[in-house]
TILOKOL-611746 format. One line per field, with one value per residue: residue in one letter; y, x, z of N, C-alpha, C, O in turn. Coordinates in steps of 0.2 Angstrom, whole numbers. Example, Ala and Ser with C-alpha at 12.3 -4.5 7.8 and 13.67 -1.06 7.14 Angstrom:
BEGIN
rest: (A S)
n.py: (-28 -11)
n.px: (66 64)
n.pz: (39 35)
ca.py: (-22 -5)
ca.px: (62 68)
ca.pz: (39 36)
c.py: (-16 0)
c.px: (66 64)
c.pz: (39 39)
o.py: (-17 6)
o.px: (71 67)
o.pz: (42 40)
// end
This chain:
BEGIN
rest: (M E S Q N F M H G P V S T N G T Q V Q C Q H A N A T L A I A L P I F M F A G G A I G N L I A I I V L S V S R Q E R K S S A F Y T L V C G L A V T D L L G T C L A S P V T I A D Y L D E A V M C N P R V C E F D S F L L L F F G L T G L S I I C A M A A E R Y L A I C C P Y T Y Q R W R V D R R L A Q K F L F F I Y I S D I L L C S L P M M G M S K S N L Q P C G Q W C F I E W R P T N P V A T A Y S V L Y G V I S L L L I L G T I V L N L A V C G A L L L M R Q R T A Q R T V T T A S V G Q R W S A L S S A A E T Q M I A V L V T T T V V V L A C S A P L V V R M F A N H F M A E N D S A N L A A I R K A A V N P I L D P W I Y I L L R R S L F R R L L G L Y R R C R S T R R S S S P K T Q R N Q L Y P E L M R E R H V F T Q L M C N A N I M T Q L P A T V K F T P H N A E S L C Q T)
n.py: (750 750 742 745 734 730 722 718 729 738 730 724 724 720 712 701 696 692 682 673 670 664 653 647 643 634 624 621 616 605 595 589 583 574 566 561 554 545 538 532 525 516 509 503 494 486 480 472 464 457 451 442 432 416 404 398 408 419 415 416 423 433 439 443 454 462 465 472 483 489 493 502 512 516 521 531 540 543 550 560 567 574 584 592 596 604 614 620 626 634 644 646 634 626 635 632 626 613 606 607 600 587 585 584 573 563 563 559 546 538 538 531 519 513 511 502 491 487 483 472 463 461 454 443 436 434 425 414 410 410 405 393 383 389 398 388 383 394 396 405 413 418 422 426 436 446 449 455 466 473 476 485 495 500 503 513 523 527 532 543 551 558 572 579 578 587 585 589 602 606 614 625 623 632 632 631 621 609 602 600 593 603 607 611 611 621 617 605 593 592 592 579 571 573 568 554 550 551 542 529 528 527 516 506 508 504 491 485 485 478 465 462 461 450 440 440 437 424 417 418 411 398 396 395 384 374 375 369 356 339 332 329 329 340 356 371 382 375 367 377 384 373 373 385 392 400 407 410 417 428 434 439 448 457 462 467 477 485 489 497 508 513 517 526 536 539 540 553 562 557 560 574 577 574 582 595 598 599 608 623 627 622 626 623 610 603 604 597 584 581 581 570 560 560 555 542 532 532 526 513 503 500 492 480 477 477 467 456 439 433 441 440 427 426 434 427 415 420 424 411 405 412 409 395 396 401 391 381 385 383 369 354 349 337 334 333 326 336 333 334 337 346 357 362 375 379 383 392 387 373 369 373 371 358 350 354 349 335 332 334 326 312 295 286 276 278 285 301 305 311 303 299 310 317 308 307 320 320 311)
n.px: (485 496 508 519 520 530 528 514 507 498 498 489 495 490 479 486 493 482 477 488 488 476 478 489 482 473 481 487 476 473 483 481 469 472 481 472 463 472 477 465 459 470 472 460 460 471 466 456 463 471 460 455 464 472 465 474 483 476 473 485 496 505 499 487 492 497 485 479 488 485 471 473 480 471 461 468 470 457 452 462 464 452 451 463 460 448 454 461 451 445 454 451 448 458 462 453 454 450 449 463 469 464 469 482 482 479 490 500 495 493 505 513 506 508 522 522 514 522 534 529 526 539 543 535 540 553 551 545 555 568 565 557 551 547 538 528 524 519 508 506 495 481 471 479 486 476 472 484 484 473 478 488 481 474 483 491 481 478 491 493 483 486 491 479 473 480 493 502 504 496 501 498 506 519 515 502 493 494 493 503 511 520 537 548 545 542 537 540 533 527 538 543 534 535 548 546 537 546 556 549 545 558 563 555 558 572 570 563 573 583 577 573 586 591 582 585 599 598 592 601 612 607 606 619 624 616 622 634 632 632 621 612 615 611 611 617 608 596 594 592 581 571 571 566 551 539 529 534 546 540 533 544 549 538 538 551 551 540 545 556 549 541 550 557 548 543 554 561 552 553 567 567 560 569 580 575 575 589 594 593 576 570 559 556 562 555 542 544 546 534 526 532 528 514 513 516 504 499 509 511 500 502 513 508 499 507 516 509 503 501 508 520 524 524 535 545 545 549 562 567 566 575 586 587 589 601 609 607 614 627 639 631 625 624 608 596 581 569 560 542 537 544 542 530 519 522 525 540 548 545 550 563 570 566 572 585 587 586 596 607 606 603 607 621 618 606 600 597 584 574 563 560 559 548 541 551 551 538 539)
n.pz: (407 394 383 370 356 343 333 332 336 349 365 379 394 407 403 397 409 416 408 409 422 423 415 423 434 429 425 438 445 437 440 453 451 441 448 457 449 443 454 460 450 446 459 460 449 453 464 459 450 460 466 457 456 458 469 479 480 484 496 503 515 511 499 504 512 502 495 506 506 494 496 506 500 491 499 505 493 490 501 504 491 487 497 494 481 483 490 480 473 482 492 505 511 517 528 538 554 558 546 542 552 549 536 539 548 538 530 539 544 533 527 537 539 526 526 537 532 521 528 535 525 521 532 532 521 525 536 529 520 527 540 540 548 559 553 549 561 568 560 549 539 529 538 549 543 541 554 558 549 554 567 563 558 569 578 571 569 582 585 576 578 589 588 585 597 605 607 597 584 570 555 541 526 517 503 503 500 508 524 539 553 565 559 567 582 597 609 621 622 609 602 606 601 587 585 590 580 569 572 573 560 554 559 554 540 540 545 535 524 530 531 518 512 519 514 500 501 507 497 487 493 494 481 477 485 479 466 469 472 467 463 452 435 428 422 431 429 426 437 447 441 443 457 461 460 449 455 468 465 459 470 477 467 467 480 482 472 476 488 485 478 489 499 492 490 503 512 510 517 530 532 531 543 553 549 550 563 566 557 547 542 527 516 502 501 511 505 493 498 504 493 486 495 492 480 481 483 470 462 468 464 451 451 455 445 433 437 437 437 424 415 421 419 405 403 409 402 390 393 396 384 376 382 380 366 365 370 361 351 355 359 363 379 392 397 410 414 421 435 437 450 458 451 454 460 475 492 495 505 506 494 493 506 510 500 502 515 513 504 512 523 519 520 514 507 501 487 481 470 456 456 469 477 480 489 499 504 510 520)
ca.py: (751 747 743 745 729 733 718 718 735 739 724 725 720 718 707 696 694 689 676 669 668 658 646 643 641 628 619 619 611 599 591 585 579 569 562 558 549 540 534 529 520 511 505 498 489 482 476 468 459 453 447 436 428 409 403 397 414 423 413 416 429 438 442 447 460 466 468 477 489 492 496 507 517 518 525 538 544 545 554 566 571 579 590 596 599 609 620 624 629 639 644 647 628 624 639 630 622 606 603 607 594 581 584 582 566 559 562 555 540 534 537 526 513 510 508 496 485 484 479 466 459 458 449 437 432 431 419 409 407 409 402 389 379 394 400 383 383 400 396 411 412 424 425 430 443 450 451 459 472 476 479 490 501 503 507 519 528 530 536 548 555 562 579 582 578 592 583 593 607 606 620 625 623 638 631 632 615 604 604 595 595 608 604 612 614 624 614 599 588 592 589 572 567 573 563 548 548 550 536 523 527 526 509 502 508 500 484 482 485 472 459 461 459 443 436 439 433 417 414 417 406 392 395 393 378 370 374 365 349 335 327 328 331 345 362 375 386 371 366 383 384 368 374 392 392 406 411 413 423 434 437 443 454 462 464 472 483 489 492 503 514 516 520 532 541 540 541 560 565 555 563 581 578 575 588 602 599 601 612 628 624 623 626 619 603 600 603 591 578 580 579 563 555 560 551 534 528 532 521 506 498 498 487 474 477 476 461 451 432 431 444 438 420 427 437 421 410 423 423 404 403 415 405 389 397 402 385 377 386 380 362 351 346 332 337 329 327 338 330 339 338 352 363 364 381 378 388 391 382 366 367 374 369 351 347 355 344 328 331 334 321 306 290 285 270 280 290 306 305 314 299 298 316 318 303 309 326 319 308)
ca.px: (492 497 514 520 523 532 525 507 503 497 495 487 499 486 476 491 494 476 477 493 485 470 482 492 477 470 486 488 471 473 488 478 463 475 483 466 460 477 477 459 458 475 471 454 462 475 462 452 468 472 454 454 470 471 463 479 487 472 473 491 497 508 494 483 495 497 478 478 491 481 465 476 482 464 458 472 469 450 451 466 464 446 453 467 456 444 458 463 445 444 460 449 447 464 462 449 458 448 451 470 471 462 473 489 481 479 497 504 492 494 512 515 503 511 528 521 512 528 538 525 527 546 544 532 544 559 549 544 561 573 563 551 548 543 532 523 522 514 502 505 490 477 468 484 488 471 473 489 482 469 482 492 477 472 489 493 476 480 497 492 477 488 491 472 472 484 500 506 500 496 501 497 512 519 512 495 489 495 495 507 513 526 543 552 541 545 534 544 528 526 545 544 529 539 554 543 535 551 560 546 546 565 564 551 562 578 568 562 579 587 573 574 593 591 579 589 605 596 591 608 616 604 608 626 624 613 626 640 630 632 615 610 619 608 615 615 602 591 592 589 574 567 570 563 545 537 525 539 550 535 532 550 549 533 541 557 549 536 549 560 545 538 555 559 543 542 560 562 548 556 573 566 558 575 584 572 577 596 597 588 570 570 552 556 563 549 536 546 545 527 523 534 524 508 514 517 498 498 513 510 495 504 517 504 496 513 519 504 505 501 513 527 525 526 542 549 545 553 569 569 567 581 592 588 591 608 612 606 619 633 639 626 627 620 603 592 574 567 554 537 535 547 539 523 519 520 529 547 552 544 554 570 572 565 577 592 588 586 603 612 604 602 612 625 615 600 601 592 582 568 557 559 560 541 540 556 548 532 541)
ca.pz: (405 388 381 362 353 337 328 332 339 357 369 385 399 412 400 397 415 418 405 412 429 422 413 428 439 426 426 445 448 433 443 458 448 437 453 460 445 442 460 461 445 447 464 459 444 456 469 454 448 465 468 452 456 459 476 483 481 488 503 506 519 507 495 509 514 496 494 511 504 489 499 510 495 488 504 505 488 490 506 503 485 487 501 490 475 486 492 474 471 487 496 512 514 522 533 543 558 558 539 542 556 546 531 542 550 533 528 544 545 527 526 542 537 520 528 541 528 518 533 537 519 521 538 530 516 528 539 524 517 531 546 537 553 563 548 549 568 569 555 545 533 527 544 553 540 542 561 558 546 559 572 560 557 575 582 568 570 589 585 571 581 595 586 586 604 608 608 592 581 562 551 534 523 513 497 504 498 512 531 542 560 565 558 572 587 603 614 622 620 602 599 608 596 581 586 590 573 564 574 571 552 552 561 549 534 541 546 528 521 532 530 511 511 522 510 494 503 508 490 483 496 492 474 477 487 474 461 471 473 461 464 446 429 425 422 437 428 426 444 450 439 446 464 462 457 447 460 474 462 458 476 478 463 469 487 481 468 480 494 482 477 495 502 488 491 510 515 510 522 537 533 533 550 557 547 552 570 567 552 546 539 520 514 496 502 514 500 489 502 505 486 484 498 489 473 482 482 463 459 470 461 444 452 455 438 428 439 438 436 417 412 424 416 398 403 411 397 385 395 395 376 374 385 376 359 365 372 355 346 358 359 367 385 394 401 414 414 428 438 438 457 460 447 456 463 482 496 494 510 505 489 494 512 510 496 505 521 510 501 517 528 517 520 508 503 498 482 479 463 455 457 476 480 483 495 505 507 514 526)
c.py: (747 747 742 738 730 728 718 723 734 732 726 721 717 712 700 693 690 682 671 666 663 652 643 640 634 622 616 614 605 593 587 581 573 564 558 552 543 535 529 523 514 506 500 493 484 477 471 462 454 448 441 431 421 409 402 403 419 421 413 423 435 442 446 454 465 469 473 484 493 496 502 513 520 523 532 542 547 550 561 570 576 585 595 600 605 615 624 628 635 639 645 640 626 629 637 625 615 603 602 601 588 580 581 575 561 557 558 548 535 533 531 520 509 507 502 490 482 481 472 461 456 453 443 433 430 425 413 406 405 405 398 385 384 397 395 383 388 400 402 410 418 427 429 436 448 453 456 466 476 480 485 496 504 506 513 525 531 535 543 553 560 570 582 582 583 591 587 598 606 613 620 627 630 638 633 627 609 606 598 597 599 604 605 615 616 620 607 593 587 589 582 568 567 568 556 545 546 543 529 522 525 518 504 502 503 492 481 481 478 465 457 458 452 438 435 436 426 414 413 412 399 390 392 386 373 369 370 358 345 330 325 330 337 352 366 379 381 369 372 385 379 370 381 392 399 410 414 418 429 438 441 449 459 465 469 478 488 493 498 509 517 520 526 538 543 542 549 564 563 559 571 582 578 581 594 603 601 606 618 625 626 621 622 612 600 599 598 585 576 578 572 558 555 556 544 530 528 527 514 502 496 493 480 472 474 469 456 444 431 434 442 431 421 430 431 416 413 422 416 402 406 411 399 390 398 396 380 378 384 373 359 348 341 335 331 331 329 335 336 341 345 358 366 371 380 383 386 387 375 364 367 370 361 347 348 350 337 327 331 328 314 301 289 280 272 286 295 307 309 310 298 304 318 314 305 315 325 315 312)
c.px: (493 505 514 523 524 530 518 504 503 495 494 491 495 482 480 492 488 476 482 491 480 473 485 488 474 475 487 482 470 477 484 472 466 478 478 464 465 477 471 458 464 474 465 456 466 471 458 457 470 466 453 459 468 469 469 483 483 472 480 492 500 503 489 486 496 490 477 482 488 475 467 477 476 461 461 471 462 448 455 465 458 448 458 464 451 448 460 457 444 450 458 448 452 464 458 453 457 450 459 472 469 467 480 488 482 486 501 501 494 501 515 512 506 518 527 519 518 533 535 526 534 547 541 536 550 557 548 550 567 571 557 547 544 537 526 520 517 508 501 501 486 474 473 486 482 471 478 488 478 473 486 487 475 477 491 487 477 486 496 487 480 489 484 470 476 491 505 501 501 496 500 504 513 516 505 490 489 495 499 509 519 533 548 548 545 543 538 539 528 533 546 540 533 544 551 541 540 555 556 546 553 566 561 555 568 576 567 568 583 583 574 581 594 588 583 596 604 595 597 612 613 606 615 627 622 618 632 638 630 627 613 615 616 612 613 609 596 589 589 582 569 566 567 557 543 534 529 543 546 534 538 551 544 536 546 555 545 540 553 555 542 544 557 554 542 548 562 559 551 563 572 563 564 579 581 574 584 598 591 582 571 563 551 557 558 543 538 545 538 524 526 530 517 508 514 510 497 503 513 506 498 510 514 501 502 516 514 506 506 507 520 529 527 533 547 550 549 560 571 570 573 587 593 590 599 612 612 612 626 633 634 629 622 615 599 585 571 561 548 535 538 545 533 524 517 525 536 551 551 548 561 573 572 571 584 593 589 593 608 612 603 608 616 622 609 602 595 590 576 562 555 559 553 540 545 553 542 534 545)
c.pz: (399 386 373 360 345 331 327 335 346 359 376 390 404 409 399 404 418 415 407 418 428 420 418 433 436 427 433 447 444 436 448 456 444 442 456 456 444 448 461 456 445 453 463 454 448 461 464 452 454 467 463 452 458 467 481 485 485 495 507 510 515 503 498 511 508 495 500 509 499 491 503 505 492 493 505 499 488 495 506 497 485 491 497 484 477 488 486 472 475 492 504 515 519 528 539 547 558 551 539 546 553 540 534 545 544 530 533 544 539 525 531 541 531 522 533 537 524 522 535 531 519 526 536 525 520 532 535 521 522 538 544 543 558 559 549 556 570 565 552 539 533 533 548 550 541 549 561 555 551 564 570 560 564 578 578 568 577 589 581 574 587 594 587 593 608 609 603 589 573 559 544 531 518 506 497 502 503 519 534 549 560 564 564 578 593 609 615 620 613 599 600 603 589 580 586 583 568 566 572 564 550 554 556 542 535 542 539 524 523 531 522 509 513 517 503 496 504 501 486 486 494 485 473 480 482 468 462 472 467 461 457 441 426 426 429 435 428 433 448 448 442 453 466 457 454 452 466 471 461 464 478 474 465 476 486 477 472 486 491 481 484 498 498 489 499 514 516 516 529 538 534 540 554 555 549 559 571 562 551 541 531 517 507 497 506 509 495 492 503 498 484 488 495 483 475 481 474 459 461 466 454 445 452 448 433 430 440 435 428 414 414 420 409 398 405 406 391 386 394 388 374 376 381 369 359 366 365 350 348 358 365 373 387 399 405 414 421 429 439 445 459 456 449 460 470 485 495 499 509 499 490 500 513 506 499 511 518 508 506 522 526 518 514 503 499 493 481 472 462 456 465 480 484 490 501 508 512 520 531)
o.py: (741 753 738 737 732 730 717 723 731 729 730 715 711 707 695 686 685 677 665 660 658 647 637 635 629 617 610 609 600 587 580 575 568 558 552 547 537 529 524 517 508 500 494 487 478 471 465 456 448 443 436 427 420 413 405 404 422 425 412 428 440 448 450 459 471 475 478 489 499 501 507 519 526 528 537 548 553 554 566 577 582 591 601 605 610 621 630 633 640 634 644 639 624 627 639 620 610 597 597 597 583 574 577 571 556 552 553 543 530 528 527 515 503 502 497 484 476 475 468 455 451 448 437 427 425 420 407 400 400 402 399 385 382 398 397 381 387 404 405 407 424 433 434 441 454 459 461 471 482 485 490 502 510 512 518 531 537 540 548 559 564 574 588 586 584 595 588 598 605 617 615 631 632 643 635 627 605 612 592 603 600 599 601 621 614 620 603 588 581 586 578 563 562 564 551 540 541 540 525 517 521 515 499 497 499 488 475 476 474 461 451 454 448 433 429 432 422 408 408 408 395 385 388 383 367 364 367 354 348 324 319 334 339 352 365 380 384 369 371 387 381 369 382 393 404 416 420 423 434 444 447 454 465 471 475 484 494 499 503 515 523 525 531 544 549 546 551 568 568 561 573 587 582 584 599 609 604 609 617 621 632 615 618 608 594 594 594 580 570 573 568 553 549 553 540 525 523 523 509 496 490 489 475 466 469 466 451 444 428 431 441 430 417 427 431 414 410 421 415 398 403 411 397 386 396 394 376 374 384 369 362 345 341 339 325 337 325 335 341 346 349 364 371 372 381 386 380 383 371 358 363 367 358 343 343 347 333 322 328 327 309 303 290 280 268 291 292 309 310 313 298 304 320 317 305 316 328 316 310)
o.px: (492 508 510 529 519 530 515 498 506 490 498 490 496 481 478 492 489 474 481 492 480 471 485 489 473 473 488 484 467 476 485 471 464 477 479 462 463 478 472 457 462 475 465 454 466 473 458 455 470 467 450 459 462 472 469 486 485 471 480 488 498 503 486 482 495 490 474 479 488 473 464 475 475 458 458 470 461 444 453 465 459 446 457 465 451 445 461 458 441 450 462 447 450 468 459 456 461 453 461 477 473 469 483 493 485 488 505 506 497 503 519 516 507 519 531 521 519 536 539 527 535 550 543 537 553 561 550 550 570 576 551 541 539 532 521 514 512 504 495 503 488 473 471 487 484 469 478 490 478 471 487 489 475 477 493 489 476 486 498 486 476 487 484 465 475 494 511 495 507 492 502 508 507 513 501 484 485 498 498 508 523 534 552 548 550 546 538 542 528 533 548 542 533 545 554 542 540 557 559 547 553 569 563 555 570 579 568 568 585 587 575 582 597 591 584 598 608 597 598 616 617 607 617 631 624 619 635 643 629 628 611 620 619 616 608 605 591 583 585 578 563 560 564 557 546 534 528 544 548 534 538 553 546 535 546 557 546 539 553 557 543 543 559 556 541 548 564 561 551 564 576 565 563 582 586 573 586 604 586 583 573 561 547 554 556 540 533 542 536 520 522 528 514 502 512 511 493 501 514 508 497 511 516 501 500 518 516 511 511 511 525 534 532 537 552 556 553 564 577 575 577 592 599 594 602 617 616 614 631 628 633 634 617 616 599 583 571 556 550 532 534 546 530 529 511 529 538 555 555 549 565 578 576 574 588 598 593 596 614 617 603 613 613 623 606 605 590 595 572 557 549 558 553 537 543 554 542 531 548)
o.pz: (399 388 371 362 342 325 321 336 350 357 379 390 406 413 401 404 421 418 408 420 432 422 419 436 440 428 434 450 446 436 448 458 445 441 458 458 444 448 463 458 445 452 466 455 447 461 467 452 452 469 465 447 461 471 486 490 489 499 513 509 516 503 496 511 509 493 498 511 499 489 503 507 491 491 505 500 486 495 507 498 483 489 497 483 474 487 486 469 473 496 508 521 525 533 545 545 558 551 536 544 553 539 531 544 545 529 531 544 539 522 529 541 531 520 532 539 524 520 535 532 517 525 538 526 518 532 536 520 521 541 547 543 560 562 549 557 574 566 553 534 535 534 551 553 542 550 565 557 551 566 573 562 564 581 581 569 577 591 584 571 589 598 589 595 614 612 604 590 571 561 541 533 516 504 492 503 503 520 532 550 555 567 565 579 595 614 610 618 610 594 596 600 586 575 582 581 565 561 570 561 546 550 554 539 530 539 538 521 519 529 521 505 510 516 501 492 502 500 483 483 493 483 469 477 481 465 458 472 461 460 456 443 421 431 431 440 430 435 452 452 443 456 471 451 457 452 467 474 461 464 480 476 465 476 488 479 472 487 494 482 484 501 501 489 500 519 521 519 533 543 538 543 559 560 551 562 576 563 554 537 529 516 506 494 504 510 494 489 502 498 481 486 496 481 470 477 472 455 457 465 452 440 449 446 430 426 444 431 426 410 410 419 406 394 402 405 388 382 392 386 370 372 380 367 355 364 364 347 345 356 370 373 385 403 403 414 425 425 441 446 463 458 446 462 472 482 494 497 511 498 488 500 515 509 498 512 521 509 505 525 530 517 508 497 495 495 480 468 467 458 467 486 489 495 507 514 517 525 536)
// end
């Protein structure tokens, strides 16, 4: 069948349709390949960046959890993306029930594991800042973080394997590239599993938000109390810079940024799991939620790469230089020589809590000075 083109003569409509189909197919398969390459390369670079960090950072619980999240994202990308690429090449791949169940397991497991590790990172920072004595008594370190990561993996594997044991059913999504558990199952057991998975994911999201708000609130409260004290004549900004080390500030920046990315990618899927029980199914919204969850492992590693220590210190130094430039143009104020002991990169509770206790509990006859701060903290 041919149609007349008044500018270029006869054009084959069937030939044009075939060319458009080939172009769309090429574009469609290029997207999962790009996602696979971006996720794998990004997570490998992130793991290398974390591995070459300083020894005291590598031995901390927080960066052990960060490295565990990077490894988890790398595994998720390397296991899930090849299945999706194979389905683009051959549409019969996902029609295999075993492959469909495996793909559904990957989405369930890596989505829940990412939320669990993020919540563990928030809990570690909360204990370190808000409950320093509990943090020290429980000996939260690299080994404890590794044990907790192992517990997260085992528990999530058991929970996400239940659909393959017959507790729920995995269905091919309308787009044909992903499989997931039934959105609105008729079987009571399958319904209970769907609700259980959604409730656990929702509790992890809410726990992460509450812990992060508590950490930020505690830091702001400490800053306010520090600003109200007349221990030294230094400006508020100088005292806050002394009490907040770059390492701890970087941890908070990594935690908050990673939390925002993970929640933005994982929360829509959790919302759709509950919405499909009470409203009519929306295939386009379900597909969009699954695609957002698939993007999460690609975005996470670039947070560690862009917020690495060297870049963070450069940005912090640039900010301080700009601030000092503005101050130099204003009338000079009396400045205090900040003591180097507080500028060391040590845990935040040894910097913030120790000085707070000293300033509130010292007798009136003893004066808190930069020279006796270190000895008072040790005693």
